[in-house]
Residue, then its C-alpha position, 0 to 999 in steps of 0.5 A: r500421535g498427530l501423525v496417527l490422526v491425520f492417517d486416520v482421517v486420510s484413511k477413513k476418506s480413501d476416495e479422497n487425497f488429503y495433503g498438509i500444509r507442508a505438502v501443499t506448499e511445495r506443490t503450489g508454490l506458495t507460503a504457508p503463510s499466504i495460504r491461510m491468508w488466502e484461507k482467512r481473508y478470501g475463503a479462497v479454500i476450506p480446509e478439513r481439521t483433524e482432531t488437533n486442528r490441524r489442516l488437511y486439503r483436498s486435491e481440488d484445494v491444491e488445484r485451486l490454489i495452483l490456479l490462483k496463484k498463476l492467476t496472480d503472478h499475471g496480474h489478477v487481484i487475489s480479492r476478485i478471483a478468489n471465490l470463483e468457481l474451478e471452472r472459471l479459474q481454469l478458463l482464466v488460466g488457459e487464456i493466458d496460456e493461449d496468450l503465452e503460446g501465441g507469442e502475443d505481447v503481455d501487457v507490461s504497462r500495469s504496475r505491479v504492486s505487493v503489500v506487506g502488512d495485515g491491515l492494508v491488504d484488504l484495503l489495497n485489494d479494495l482501492d482502484l490503483f488504475e493502472a496498477d495491479v496487486v500481486c503479493n499479499c503478505e502478512s509481515m516482512d518476516s514472511a515476506v522475506d521467507d517467500k521463495n516465490l516473491p515476485q518482482t514489483d514496482l512499488l512496495i508498501v509496507e505496513a509497520d505499528s513500530l520502526f526500530l533500528e533492527t527493522i531496517s536490515v529486513l526492510r532492506r532485505l525485503v526490498e532487494r528480494s522484490e527488486a522495489k523501484s519504490t518502497l512506501v512504509v506506513y507506520r505509527f511510532a518511531s524515533s527520529k534516529t530511526v526515521t533519518a537512519l532508514a531514509k539513508t540506508i534504503d534507496g526509494v524509500h518514502l515514509l507516512k505516517a498513520p493513520v491515513s486515509d484510503i484516499e490518501l494511501r492511494r494518491e501516495a501510491l500512485v504518485l511513487l508509482n509515476a506511473f501516469r504521463p499528462r497528455d503531453n508525455r511530460r510527467v508531472s511533478g511537484q514537491s516532494g517529502p512528507i506533507p508538512d503538518r499546520l503550524y496555525d489552526a482555525d481558531q488562531l488564523a481568525r484571530l490574527s484576522r481581526i488582530s490590530t498592529t502598527v504595520e499600516c498594511e495590515c499583512p498579519q490579517h491578509l496573510a491569515e486571510l490567504l492562509k485560510g483560502l490555502t487550507a481550504f483548498e488543501k482539504y479539498s485537493r485531498e478529498c476531490e473524487d478521482r475520476n481516472a488515473d489522471d484526475a488521481l495524480l492531479h490531486a495528488f499534484l495540487h494537495r501536495t504543492t499547496a500543503h508546501v505552499r502553505r507551510s511557507m506562508e506559516e513561516a513568513l506568518r510566524h516571522l511577521i508576529h515575531s517582528e510584531g510581538i503578537e503572542l497567540d496561545 
């Protein structure tokens, strides 16, 4: 019955050709999830609907999708081109064709980022990654793995509400298919066993526990891309691994600053004051505005290094508190 309805719609509009989703995927090289996402999020195309709510795409819709795919394959961000007029899209593709025919060098200095996950797609498209472009958006790991046109990528960013041992094989296949040099997994819930297994099984994977701010996500992405060099052409390096949580809150440090001990040099007070300053600078470097790529990498380096120094000083303070028999709630 559904096929009859589709035929009826097409026959009533004899002056136009209409295509179902399967035919569109074959003509454009896009997957059905990608087409639906471009339609839902960016309004790239607005298909007709049958009485059974099946999508029907015009010839112009198919042409738009073909042009959009070619442009995104060559570094354009879908959120910025989805609503351009068809003529403008054709001009942009024409410029790409001219460059290829003329033998001009393609800019390979820009890194390629692929994003998997509903919540990260809009966020990453809105962020300025400076010398990197988002070249692929997928709603889920399963849809990304099934994407026959999954592009090669430098950084794969995956959002997962929960991580399980079963997730590892899917993620590993996705990493292999995209040939990702680095993988960032943003997750909310996972057991320590799963996290350990994931880190051991997949090379170049980094885990970031949600929620994360847009600044934190961009900084982490820039560090993993490792795309920026200081003027002396040496890469800035720093502490690796996740940012350590704080061992002492502001109230505890304030109390330690005033406490009396048997240590004449007042080490607990001094350490508490040092930690206050380190914590304040850690927060400042995390929130400081990035004017360019060099700023972003420098702030990421300062934030990460300060956090690990802060943890070392917290461990020293914890040892001192234990030695002095100081009790904190």
